N, C-alpha and C positions, 0 to 999 in steps of 0.2 A: 536608211541604216537599220542592219540585220537585228535581231534579237540578240542574236550570241552577242553582239558587240556592246551592245545597251549594259549599261554599269547596275549590276545589282543591287538592291538597297542591301546594306550590311546586316545580318540578324543578330540581334541583341542577346548575348548569350545570359543565361541565368547564374545567380552567384553560386548556385547548386553544384550548376556544371563545372564553373571555374575551380571550385573547392576539391570536387571528384577527381576531375581528369587533372588535378596538379601533383608533377612527380617532384618539383622541389621542395625541400620542406621548410624553407626560408622562404621561397616565395608563396606557398600554402599560407603560412602564419598572416604573412601582409594581405594576403586576398581576403583571408578570414578577418584579421584586424580592421580590414579597409571598409566592410561591411557592415560586420556584426552589430553597430549602433542603429544600423537602420530598421532594426525588428526591434519589435516591443515585448517585453520579457514575458507576457499574457496573452500572446496573439500566434496560435497556431492554425496556418491555414490547411483547408481540408488534402491538399496533397504536398503540402510542403513542409519543411521541418525546421520550427525554431530553433536557432542555434544554441540560445543560453539555456532554456528548458529542457532541451535532450542533451544536455553535458552529462557525460558518465560518472558518478561522484564512489567514494567508497567513505566509510565510518572515520574520522580521526583519532579515535581512539578505541578502538574493536574491542581490547581486553574487557577494558571496565564496562563500556556500554551494553557489549554482547552479555555480559554476565547478570547485570542489571534486567535486561530484557529477558531473558533465560529466564531468570525468577518469576518474571510476571508472566510469562508462558506455563509454568509449572504450576503458579497458582491459577491461573487461567482454567487450566485441565482439571486442577482441584476442585475447582468451584461447579466445573458440572458433573464430578461424579458425585458430589456432595448434595445434591437436588435429586431425591427421591422420585420425582415426577418426571425426568430426565432418567433416568435408570430403568423405569419400567415402560419407556419405549423399546419398540422392536429396535434389535442391535441394527438393522441395516437403515433405518432412520437416525439413530444417534451417529452413527457414521456421514451421515450426510447432512447434520448440523452440524457435525465436526469440522467437514470440510468447508461448508458455507459460510459457517459463523466465528472460526478460530481467529483469524484476522481483526474483524470488527471490535471482540471482545478483548482480544491482546493489546488494540488501540484504546479501548476505553481504559484498561488497565494501566498503561502508560500516559494516560491522561490524570488517572487517580494518584498514580505515583509520582508526578510531576516531572517524567521523564524528559531529560534534557538530551541532546546529542547534537553534534556537529559533524560536519562531511567536509572532504575534499574533493577537487576535480581530478579525475584520470589522466595522468597526461595525454594531450591530444596532439600526437605524431599524424603524419599525414594517412599512414593506414590505418591506424584508430579512429580518427575524422572520419574516414569512408564509413566503416563500420558503426559508427553512432549514428553519421546522418541515415543511412540505407535501414536502419533498425528502427528509426522514430517513424520510418514511411512502412514499417511490418514488412519489409521486403527483404532482409536478411536476418537468418538467424546462423549464428556462429556453431558449426558444427561438436567444437571442442568441449564446449560448455553446456551439452546437453539441450541445446536448443530454448535456453534461459535468456531473459529479457535480463537484461543490466541495470540495476539501479540509478536514476535519472533523476536531475536535479527537479523538474517539474512534478514526479512522482514525492521528493521530498518536502517538496511545498506544497504539495496537496496534503500530506499526511500533517505536517504542523500545522497549517490551516483548520484541520478538525481540532487539531489538540487545543488551538488557541481559543476557539469557539466553546470549548466545554471548559476550558481555564474561565473564561471570561464569565461563567455561569457559575462558579464557585460552590459545585454541587457537593451536598454531604453524603457522609457513608451510607447513609439509607437511600438516598437517590440515587448512587451508584450501585447499588445491591439492586432495586429491582430494575433500575434499567440493564443490568449486565440480563437480569432474567429474561426481559422485553426483547433483547438483540438474541438472545440463543433460542428463543422459540420463534423461530421463523417459519411461518407457514409457507411464504416463497419459495423456499429452498428446494432445487430440484429434487426430484427422486422420493419425495415422501411418502409414505403410503400411508400416515397417521395426520392428514392435515388438518382434518375438524377438530382432532384432539389438541394439535400443538398450538393450533388458531386459539382455542380458546385458554390455552396456557399463556399465550403471549398478552391476551386480552384480560386476564387475570392479572399478570404481572404490569399492565398499564394501568389498571384499575387500583392496585396497591400504589403505584408512584404517584398517581394523580392525588392518591388520598395524603400521601405523606408533603408534596409539595404544595397541598392545600393549608397543612398543619405548620410546616414551619417557614412558608410565604402567602401569609391569608391575602394580604394585599395585591399581589402580583398574578392577574389572572392570565396573562400570557405567558408567564413562565414554562407552562408544563409542555403546551406547544413547542418553545424554544428549545428544551430540552429533546423532545422527540426529532425535531429538525437538526439539531446538532449532531443525535446520534444514528440518525440516517446517514449523514454524510459518512460516515466509517465505512458504510458500505462500499464507497467508492475507493478506498485506500487497496492498490491491489496486493493480490496474495505474493508474485512475484518481488514486488518490493522490500516489502519484510523479510521474506525469506532470504532474498541475495546481501541485503543490506546487514541483516541483524545476524544471520545465523550461517550461511554460506562459507564465510572465513574460518568457521570452527567444524561444522560438519561434513564438508568437503563432498563426494559426492553422493552423500545418503540423502534416501527420499525421505522429507521432513514430517510430511504426512504420516507415511508408515511408522514414524516414530512417535507422533501424537496419537495414534494408534493404540499404540503400543504403550502409551502412558496411560490411554484412557481404559484402556480393559484390563492390563497386567496388573497382578493384584502385588508387584514389586513397588516400592515408591521410588521414583524418579525425583531427581534434584537437577538445579540446573546445572551441576559439575556434571552430570550424564550428556548434557548438552554441548558445553563448552570444553570439549575435552582437547 
């Protein structure tokens, strides 16, 4: 018997292949619904997209939530401007610290303000599902969105995990104050020229935080390390998540970092109303 007449084994198609190549929207939903339970929520394979975490989401109540988060952003910039040690740094270093630290500082402010928010799924039609899945693999960027990453459920989960860790510690106002300084003066931010000075400022903030922790909780020897670990997790919250979820609905195509720079160096006092227009 010739090889051409031999029956070839049927090649197993992947779930991703079935979904991306489905043109019938109803059939596509059946495919995704039939397989989605085979994936665990927190498992993302190296070259595959986990369907649940990669769901694109948006705020359930954007008006109220964005107003609250914008207020926290304004307070964060005011905090930075209020520190003489920060203002004495070269302008380039101030901008670098602003770029590298505003998201962790804002997230910390959300924790201190007990900020709650709810999200909803973006409707998952066949074309949207294709874009979501490809975006999760880093191979698709939507041109009319300025090559921005859309907020996903996995990003929201990461932010909420960070907030919950800080809430579990029940930090005092003094602990939050010195922790903010320790996060701001981060010598690992790229592009800094005053690395040694910024490193010393961070160490000074950490020493002050340690003193406050020992004073308020003398019997809890592990609290200080738990605080630093929980704060360092804020570095994993992506800038795109915070920007797209909380600010993009109101600032549109405006460059948020450019707006932050104006808030930091402009003599005019910005309020949340300047952001939520």
